[in-house]
VOMARKE-415605 format. One record per atom (N, C-alpha, C): atom name; residue number from 0; x, y, z; residue in three letters. Coordinates in steps of 0.2 Angstrom, whole numbers, plus 5000, padded with zeros to 4 digits. Each point is the difference from the previous one (the first is absolute). Layout:
BEGIN
<atome = CA num = NUM east = X north = Y up = Z residu = Ala>
...
END
This chain:
BEGIN
<atome = N num = 0 east = 5603 north = 5533 up = 5801 residu = Unk>
<atome = CA num = 0 east = 5001 north = 5002 up = 4993 residu = Unk>
<atome = C num = 0 east = 4995 north = 5006 up = 4999 residu = Unk>
<atome = N num = 1 east = 5002 north = 5006 up = 4999 residu = Unk>
<atome = CA num = 1 east = 4996 north = 5006 up = 4999 residu = Unk>
<atome = C num = 1 east = 4996 north = 4999 up = 4994 residu = Unk>
<atome = N num = 2 east = 4994 north = 5003 up = 5000 residu = Unk>
<atome = CA num = 2 east = 4995 north = 5000 up = 4994 residu = Unk>
<atome = C num = 2 east = 4996 north = 5006 up = 5000 residu = Unk>
<atome = N num = 3 east = 4997 north = 5001 up = 4994 residu = Unk>
<atome = CA num = 3 east = 4996 north = 5006 up = 4998 residu = Unk>
<atome = C num = 3 east = 4995 north = 4998 up = 4995 residu = Unk>
<atome = N num = 4 east = 4994 north = 5002 up = 5001 residu = Unk>
<atome = CA num = 4 east = 4995 north = 4998 up = 4995 residu = Unk>
<atome = C num = 4 east = 4998 north = 5007 up = 4996 residu = Unk>
<atome = N num = 5 east = 5000 north = 5000 up = 4994 residu = Unk>
<atome = CA num = 5 east = 4998 north = 5005 up = 4996 residu = Unk>
<atome = C num = 5 east = 4994 north = 4999 up = 4995 residu = Unk>
<atome = N num = 6 east = 4996 north = 5004 up = 4998 residu = Unk>
<atome = CA num = 6 east = 4995 north = 5000 up = 4995 residu = Unk>
<atome = C num = 6 east = 5002 north = 5003 up = 4993 residu = Unk>
<atome = N num = 7 east = 5000 north = 4997 up = 4995 residu = Unk>
<atome = CA num = 7 east = 5001 north = 5003 up = 4993 residu = Unk>
<atome = C num = 7 east = 4993 north = 5000 up = 4996 residu = Unk>
<atome = N num = 8 east = 4999 north = 5005 up = 4997 residu = Unk>
<atome = CA num = 8 east = 4994 north = 5001 up = 4996 residu = Unk>
<atome = C num = 8 east = 5002 north = 5001 up = 4993 residu = Unk>
<atome = N num = 9 east = 4996 north = 4997 up = 4995 residu = Unk>
<atome = CA num = 9 east = 5001 north = 5001 up = 4993 residu = Unk>
<atome = C num = 9 east = 5005 north = 4996 up = 4997 residu = Unk>
<atome = N num = 10 east = 5003 north = 4996 up = 5004 residu = Unk>
<atome = CA num = 10 east = 5005 north = 4995 up = 4997 residu = Unk>
<atome = C num = 10 east = 4998 north = 4993 up = 5002 residu = Unk>
<atome = N num = 11 east = 4999 north = 4996 up = 4995 residu = Unk>
<atome = CA num = 11 east = 4998 north = 4993 up = 5001 residu = Unk>
<atome = C num = 11 east = 5005 north = 4996 up = 5003 residu = Unk>
<atome = N num = 12 east = 4998 north = 4994 up = 5004 residu = Unk>
<atome = CA num = 12 east = 5004 north = 4996 up = 5004 residu = Unk>
<atome = C num = 12 east = 5006 north = 4997 up = 4995 residu = Unk>
<atome = N num = 13 east = 4998 north = 4998 up = 4994 residu = Unk>
<atome = CA num = 13 east = 5005 north = 4997 up = 4996 residu = Unk>
<atome = C num = 13 east = 5006 north = 5005 up = 4999 residu = Unk>
<atome = N num = 14 east = 4999 north = 5006 up = 4999 residu = Unk>
<atome = CA num = 14 east = 5006 north = 5005 up = 4999 residu = Unk>
<atome = C num = 14 east = 5003 north = 5001 up = 5007 residu = Unk>
<atome = N num = 15 east = 4997 north = 5000 up = 5005 residu = Unk>
<atome = CA num = 15 east = 5003 north = 5001 up = 5007 residu = Unk>
<atome = C num = 15 east = 5004 north = 4994 up = 5001 residu = Unk>
<atome = N num = 16 east = 4998 north = 4994 up = 4998 residu = Unk>
<atome = CA num = 16 east = 5005 north = 4994 up = 5001 residu = Unk>
<atome = C num = 16 east = 5006 north = 5000 up = 4996 residu = Unk>
<atome = N num = 17 east = 4999 north = 5003 up = 4994 residu = Unk>
<atome = CA num = 17 east = 5006 north = 5001 up = 4995 residu = Unk>
<atome = C num = 17 east = 5005 north = 5004 up = 5003 residu = Unk>
<atome = N num = 18 east = 4998 north = 5005 up = 5004 residu = Unk>
<atome = CA num = 18 east = 5004 north = 5005 up = 5003 residu = Unk>
<atome = C num = 18 east = 5005 north = 4996 up = 5005 residu = Unk>
<atome = N num = 19 east = 4996 north = 4996 up = 5004 residu = Unk>
<atome = CA num = 19 east = 5004 north = 4996 up = 5005 residu = Unk>
<atome = C num = 19 east = 5006 north = 4996 up = 4996 residu = Unk>
<atome = N num = 20 east = 4998 north = 4997 up = 4994 residu = Unk>
<atome = CA num = 20 east = 5005 north = 4996 up = 4997 residu = Unk>
<atome = C num = 20 east = 5005 north = 5004 up = 4997 residu = Unk>
<atome = N num = 21 east = 4999 north = 5006 up = 4998 residu = Unk>
<atome = CA num = 21 east = 5005 north = 5005 up = 4997 residu = Unk>
<atome = C num = 21 east = 5005 north = 5002 up = 5006 residu = Unk>
<atome = N num = 22 east = 4997 north = 5000 up = 5006 residu = Unk>
<atome = CA num = 22 east = 5005 north = 5001 up = 5006 residu = Unk>
<atome = C num = 22 east = 5004 north = 4994 up = 5002 residu = Unk>
<atome = N num = 23 east = 4999 north = 4994 up = 4997 residu = Unk>
<atome = CA num = 23 east = 5004 north = 4994 up = 5002 residu = Unk>
<atome = C num = 23 east = 4996 north = 4995 up = 5003 residu = Unk>
<atome = N num = 24 east = 4993 north = 5001 up = 5001 residu = Unk>
<atome = CA num = 24 east = 4996 north = 4995 up = 5004 residu = Unk>
<atome = C num = 24 east = 4998 north = 4994 up = 4995 residu = Unk>
<atome = N num = 25 east = 4998 north = 4995 up = 5004 residu = Unk>
<atome = CA num = 25 east = 4998 north = 4994 up = 4996 residu = Unk>
<atome = C num = 25 east = 4993 north = 4998 up = 5003 residu = Unk>
<atome = N num = 26 east = 4995 north = 4999 up = 4996 residu = Unk>
<atome = CA num = 26 east = 4993 north = 4998 up = 5001 residu = Unk>
<atome = C num = 26 east = 5001 north = 4993 up = 5004 residu = Unk>
<atome = N num = 27 east = 4997 north = 4999 up = 5006 residu = Unk>
<atome = CA num = 27 east = 5000 north = 4994 up = 5003 residu = Unk>
<atome = C num = 27 east = 4993 north = 4997 up = 5001 residu = Unk>
<atome = N num = 28 east = 4994 north = 5004 up = 4998 residu = Unk>
<atome = CA num = 28 east = 4994 north = 4997 up = 5001 residu = Unk>
<atome = C num = 28 east = 4996 north = 5001 up = 4993 residu = Unk>
<atome = N num = 29 east = 4995 north = 4997 up = 4999 residu = Unk>
<atome = CA num = 29 east = 4996 north = 5000 up = 4994 residu = Unk>
<atome = C num = 29 east = 4993 north = 5003 up = 5000 residu = Unk>
<atome = N num = 30 east = 4998 north = 5002 up = 5006 residu = Unk>
<atome = CA num = 30 east = 4994 north = 5004 up = 5001 residu = Unk>
<atome = C num = 30 east = 5000 north = 5005 up = 5006 residu = Unk>
<atome = N num = 31 east = 4995 north = 5003 up = 5001 residu = Unk>
<atome = CA num = 31 east = 5000 north = 5005 up = 5005 residu = Unk>
<atome = C num = 31 east = 5001 north = 4997 up = 5007 residu = Unk>
<atome = N num = 32 east = 5004 north = 5002 up = 5004 residu = Unk>
<atome = CA num = 32 east = 5004 north = 5006 up = 4999 residu = Unk>
<atome = C num = 32 east = 5007 north = 4998 up = 4996 residu = Unk>
<atome = N num = 33 east = 5001 north = 5004 up = 4995 residu = Unk>
<atome = CA num = 33 east = 5006 north = 4999 up = 4996 residu = Unk>
<atome = C num = 33 east = 5006 north = 5002 up = 5004 residu = Unk>
<atome = N num = 34 east = 5005 north = 4995 up = 5001 residu = Unk>
<atome = CA num = 34 east = 5006 north = 5002 up = 5004 residu = Unk>
<atome = C num = 34 east = 5006 north = 5000 up = 4996 residu = Unk>
<atome = N num = 35 east = 5004 north = 5005 up = 5001 residu = Unk>
<atome = CA num = 35 east = 5006 north = 5001 up = 4996 residu = Unk>
<atome = C num = 35 east = 5006 north = 5000 up = 5005 residu = Unk>
<atome = N num = 36 east = 5005 north = 4996 up = 4999 residu = Unk>
<atome = CA num = 36 east = 5006 north = 5000 up = 5005 residu = Unk>
<atome = C num = 36 east = 5006 north = 5003 up = 4996 residu = Unk>
<atome = N num = 37 east = 5003 north = 5005 up = 5004 residu = Unk>
<atome = CA num = 37 east = 5007 north = 5002 up = 4997 residu = Unk>
<atome = C num = 37 east = 5005 north = 4999 up = 5005 residu = Unk>
<atome = N num = 38 east = 5006 north = 5003 up = 4999 residu = Unk>
<atome = CA num = 38 east = 5006 north = 4999 up = 5005 residu = Unk>
<atome = C num = 38 east = 4998 north = 5005 up = 5006 residu = Unk>
<atome = N num = 39 east = 4998 north = 4997 up = 5005 residu = Unk>
<atome = CA num = 39 east = 4999 north = 5004 up = 5006 residu = Unk>
<atome = C num = 39 east = 4993 north = 5003 up = 5001 residu = Unk>
<atome = N num = 40 east = 4996 north = 4999 up = 4995 residu = Unk>
<atome = CA num = 40 east = 4993 north = 5003 up = 5000 residu = Unk>
<atome = C num = 40 east = 4995 north = 4995 up = 4997 residu = Unk>
<atome = N num = 41 east = 4994 north = 5002 up = 5001 residu = Unk>
<atome = CA num = 41 east = 4994 north = 4997 up = 4997 residu = Unk>
<atome = C num = 41 east = 4995 north = 5005 up = 4999 residu = Unk>
<atome = N num = 42 east = 4996 north = 4998 up = 4995 residu = Unk>
<atome = CA num = 42 east = 4994 north = 5004 up = 4998 residu = Unk>
<atome = C num = 42 east = 4994 north = 4996 up = 4999 residu = Unk>
<atome = N num = 43 east = 4994 north = 5002 up = 5002 residu = Unk>
<atome = CA num = 43 east = 4994 north = 4996 up = 4999 residu = Unk>
<atome = C num = 43 east = 4995 north = 5005 up = 4997 residu = Unk>
<atome = N num = 44 east = 4997 north = 4997 up = 4995 residu = Unk>
<atome = CA num = 44 east = 4994 north = 5004 up = 4997 residu = Unk>
<atome = C num = 44 east = 4994 north = 4996 up = 5004 residu = Unk>
<atome = N num = 45 east = 4997 north = 5004 up = 5004 residu = Unk>
<atome = CA num = 45 east = 4995 north = 4997 up = 5005 residu = Unk>
<atome = C num = 45 east = 4993 north = 4999 up = 4996 residu = Unk>
<atome = N num = 46 east = 4998 north = 5006 up = 4997 residu = Unk>
<atome = CA num = 46 east = 4993 north = 5000 up = 4997 residu = Unk>
<atome = C num = 46 east = 4999 north = 5005 up = 4995 residu = Unk>
<atome = N num = 47 east = 4996 north = 4999 up = 4995 residu = Unk>
<atome = CA num = 47 east = 4998 north = 5005 up = 4995 residu = Unk>
<atome = C num = 47 east = 4993 north = 5001 up = 5000 residu = Unk>
<atome = N num = 48 east = 4997 north = 5006 up = 5000 residu = Unk>
<atome = CA num = 48 east = 4993 north = 5001 up = 4999 residu = Unk>
<atome = C num = 48 east = 4999 north = 5006 up = 4996 residu = Unk>
<atome = N num = 49 east = 4994 north = 5001 up = 4999 residu = Unk>
<atome = CA num = 49 east = 4998 north = 5006 up = 4996 residu = Unk>
<atome = C num = 49 east = 4996 north = 5005 up = 5004 residu = Unk>
<atome = N num = 50 east = 5002 north = 5006 up = 5000 residu = Unk>
<atome = CA num = 50 east = 4997 north = 5006 up = 5004 residu = Unk>
<atome = C num = 50 east = 4996 north = 5004 up = 4995 residu = Unk>
<atome = N num = 51 east = 4993 north = 5002 up = 5002 residu = Unk>
<atome = CA num = 51 east = 4996 north = 5004 up = 4996 residu = Unk>
<atome = C num = 51 east = 5000 north = 5007 up = 5003 residu = Unk>
<atome = N num = 52 east = 5002 north = 5005 up = 4997 residu = Unk>
<atome = CA num = 52 east = 4999 north = 5007 up = 5002 residu = Unk>
<atome = C num = 52 east = 4993 north = 5003 up = 4998 residu = Unk>
<atome = N num = 53 east = 4998 north = 4998 up = 4994 residu = Unk>
<atome = CA num = 53 east = 4993 north = 5001 up = 4997 residu = Unk>
<atome = C num = 53 east = 4998 north = 4994 up = 4996 residu = Unk>
<atome = N num = 54 east = 4994 north = 5000 up = 4998 residu = Unk>
<atome = CA num = 54 east = 4998 north = 4994 up = 4996 residu = Unk>
<atome = C num = 54 east = 5004 north = 4999 up = 4994 residu = Unk>
<atome = N num = 55 east = 5004 north = 5005 up = 4997 residu = Unk>
<atome = CA num = 55 east = 5004 north = 5000 up = 4994 residu = Unk>
<atome = C num = 55 east = 5008 north = 4999 up = 5002 residu = Unk>
<atome = N num = 56 east = 5002 north = 5004 up = 5005 residu = Unk>
<atome = CA num = 56 east = 5007 north = 5000 up = 5002 residu = Unk>
<atome = C num = 56 east = 5002 north = 4995 up = 5005 residu = Unk>
<atome = N num = 57 east = 5003 north = 4995 up = 4997 residu = Unk>
<atome = CA num = 57 east = 5003 north = 4994 up = 5004 residu = Unk>
<atome = C num = 57 east = 5007 north = 4999 up = 4999 residu = Unk>
<atome = N num = 58 east = 5003 north = 4998 up = 5006 residu = Unk>
<atome = CA num = 58 east = 5008 north = 4999 up = 4999 residu = Unk>
<atome = C num = 58 east = 5001 north = 4994 up = 5005 residu = Unk>
<atome = N num = 59 east = 5005 north = 4996 up = 4998 residu = Unk>
<atome = CA num = 59 east = 5002 north = 4995 up = 5004 residu = Unk>
<atome = C num = 59 east = 5005 north = 5002 up = 5006 residu = Unk>
<atome = N num = 60 east = 5000 north = 4996 up = 5005 residu = Unk>
<atome = CA num = 60 east = 5004 north = 5001 up = 5006 residu = Unk>
<atome = C num = 60 east = 5003 north = 4993 up = 5002 residu = Unk>
<atome = N num = 61 east = 5007 north = 5001 up = 5001 residu = Unk>
<atome = CA num = 61 east = 5004 north = 4994 up = 5002 residu = Unk>
<atome = C num = 61 east = 5003 north = 5001 up = 5006 residu = Unk>
<atome = N num = 62 east = 5000 north = 4996 up = 5005 residu = Unk>
<atome = CA num = 62 east = 5003 north = 5000 up = 5006 residu = Unk>
<atome = C num = 62 east = 5007 north = 4996 up = 5000 residu = Unk>
<atome = N num = 63 east = 5005 north = 5003 up = 5001 residu = Unk>
<atome = CA num = 63 east = 5007 north = 4997 up = 5000 residu = Unk>
<atome = C num = 63 east = 5003 north = 5000 up = 5007 residu = Unk>
<atome = N num = 64 east = 5003 north = 4995 up = 5002 residu = Unk>
<atome = CA num = 64 east = 5004 north = 5000 up = 5006 residu = Unk>
<atome = C num = 64 east = 5007 north = 4999 up = 4999 residu = Unk>
<atome = N num = 65 east = 5004 north = 5004 up = 5002 residu = Unk>
<atome = CA num = 65 east = 5008 north = 5000 up = 5000 residu = Unk>
<atome = C num = 65 east = 5003 north = 4998 up = 5006 residu = Unk>
<atome = N num = 66 east = 5004 north = 4995 up = 5000 residu = Unk>
<atome = CA num = 66 east = 5004 north = 4998 up = 5006 residu = Unk>
<atome = C num = 66 east = 5007 north = 4999 up = 4998 residu = Unk>
<atome = N num = 67 east = 5005 north = 5002 up = 5005 residu = Unk>
<atome = CA num = 67 east = 5007 north = 5000 up = 4999 residu = Unk>
<atome = C num = 67 east = 5003 north = 4998 up = 5007 residu = Unk>
<atome = N num = 68 east = 5007 north = 4998 up = 4999 residu = Unk>
<atome = CA num = 68 east = 5003 north = 4998 up = 5006 residu = Unk>
<atome = C num = 68 east = 5002 north = 5005 up = 5005 residu = Unk>
<atome = N num = 69 east = 5000 north = 5007 up = 4997 residu = Unk>
<atome = CA num = 69 east = 5001 north = 5005 up = 5005 residu = Unk>
<atome = C num = 69 east = 4996 north = 5006 up = 4997 residu = Unk>
<atome = N num = 70 east = 5000 north = 5006 up = 5004 residu = Unk>
<atome = CA num = 70 east = 4996 north = 5006 up = 4998 residu = Unk>
<atome = C num = 70 east = 5003 north = 5003 up = 4994 residu = Unk>
<atome = N num = 71 east = 5007 north = 5000 up = 5000 residu = Unk>
<atome = CA num = 71 east = 5004 north = 5003 up = 4994 residu = Unk>
<atome = C num = 71 east = 4998 north = 4997 up = 4994 residu = Unk>
<atome = N num = 72 east = 5000 north = 4993 up = 5000 residu = Unk>
<atome = CA num = 72 east = 4999 north = 4996 up = 4994 residu = Unk>
<atome = C num = 72 east = 4992 north = 5001 up = 4998 residu = Unk>
<atome = N num = 73 east = 4996 north = 5001 up = 5005 residu = Unk>
<atome = CA num = 73 east = 4993 north = 5001 up = 4998 residu = Unk>
<atome = C num = 73 east = 4999 north = 5007 up = 4997 residu = Unk>
<atome = N num = 74 east = 5003 north = 5005 up = 5002 residu = Unk>
<atome = CA num = 74 east = 4999 north = 5006 up = 4997 residu = Unk>
<atome = C num = 74 east = 5003 north = 5000 up = 4993 residu = Unk>
<atome = N num = 75 east = 5006 north = 4997 up = 4999 residu = Unk>
<atome = CA num = 75 east = 5003 north = 5000 up = 4993 residu = Unk>
<atome = C num = 75 east = 4995 north = 4996 up = 4995 residu = Unk>
<atome = N num = 76 east = 4997 north = 4994 up = 5003 residu = Unk>
<atome = CA num = 76 east = 4996 north = 4997 up = 4996 residu = Unk>
<atome = C num = 76 east = 4994 north = 5004 up = 4998 residu = Unk>
<atome = N num = 77 east = 4996 north = 5003 up = 5004 residu = Unk>
<atome = CA num = 77 east = 4995 north = 5004 up = 4999 residu = Unk>
<atome = C num = 77 east = 5001 north = 5006 up = 4995 residu = Unk>
<atome = N num = 78 east = 5006 north = 5003 up = 5001 residu = Unk>
<atome = CA num = 78 east = 5002 north = 5006 up = 4996 residu = Unk>
<atome = C num = 78 east = 5001 north = 4997 up = 4993 residu = Unk>
<atome = N num = 79 east = 5003 north = 4995 up = 4999 residu = Unk>
<atome = CA num = 79 east = 5001 north = 4997 up = 4993 residu = Unk>
<atome = C num = 79 east = 4994 north = 4998 up = 4997 residu = Unk>
<atome = N num = 80 east = 4995 north = 4997 up = 5004 residu = Unk>
<atome = CA num = 80 east = 4994 north = 4998 up = 4997 residu = Unk>
<atome = C num = 80 east = 4996 north = 5006 up = 4998 residu = Unk>
<atome = N num = 81 east = 4999 north = 5005 up = 5005 residu = Unk>
<atome = CA num = 81 east = 4996 north = 5006 up = 4998 residu = Unk>
<atome = C num = 81 east = 5003 north = 5003 up = 4994 residu = Unk>
<atome = N num = 82 east = 5006 north = 5000 up = 4999 residu = Unk>
<atome = CA num = 82 east = 5003 north = 5003 up = 4994 residu = Unk>
<atome = C num = 82 east = 4997 north = 4996 up = 4993 residu = Unk>
<atome = N num = 83 east = 4999 north = 4994 up = 5001 residu = Unk>
<atome = CA num = 83 east = 4998 north = 4996 up = 4994 residu = Unk>
<atome = C num = 83 east = 4992 north = 5001 up = 4999 residu = Unk>
<atome = N num = 84 east = 4997 north = 5002 up = 5006 residu = Unk>
<atome = CA num = 84 east = 4992 north = 5001 up = 4999 residu = Unk>
<atome = C num = 84 east = 4999 north = 5008 up = 4999 residu = Unk>
<atome = N num = 85 east = 5005 north = 5004 up = 4999 residu = Unk>
<atome = CA num = 85 east = 4998 north = 5007 up = 4999 residu = Unk>
<atome = C num = 85 east = 4997 north = 5001 up = 4993 residu = Unk>
<atome = N num = 86 east = 4995 north = 5004 up = 5000 residu = Unk>
<atome = CA num = 86 east = 4997 north = 5001 up = 4993 residu = Unk>
<atome = C num = 86 east = 5000 north = 5008 up = 4999 residu = Unk>
<atome = N num = 87 east = 5002 north = 5002 up = 4995 residu = Unk>
<atome = CA num = 87 east = 5000 north = 5007 up = 4998 residu = Unk>
<atome = C num = 87 east = 4994 north = 5002 up = 4996 residu = Unk>
<atome = N num = 88 east = 4996 north = 5004 up = 5002 residu = Unk>
<atome = CA num = 88 east = 4994 north = 5003 up = 4996 residu = Unk>
<atome = C num = 88 east = 5002 north = 5005 up = 4995 residu = Unk>
<atome = N num = 89 east = 4996 north = 5002 up = 4995 residu = Unk>
<atome = CA num = 89 east = 5002 north = 5005 up = 4995 residu = Unk>
<atome = C num = 89 east = 4994 north = 5003 up = 4998 residu = Unk>
END
């Protein structure tokens, strides 16, 4: 089963979990790592931590693992997930 690990910054783990649910996944664990299972894929929220760039500027970092039954399904899952995590500045 192919998999890929990505890091998301500035989005908390609760919202990242909600995005898996919006893609059809079901939460199957109650603590870290949070595991979501969908049709032919799985997503895991492995850890969340805070990164300090300066004493004042801090941002959260969440590591997410994506797995799917084949490479095509994995690419589709990541594409759809990234669409949900897109933030437009202004």
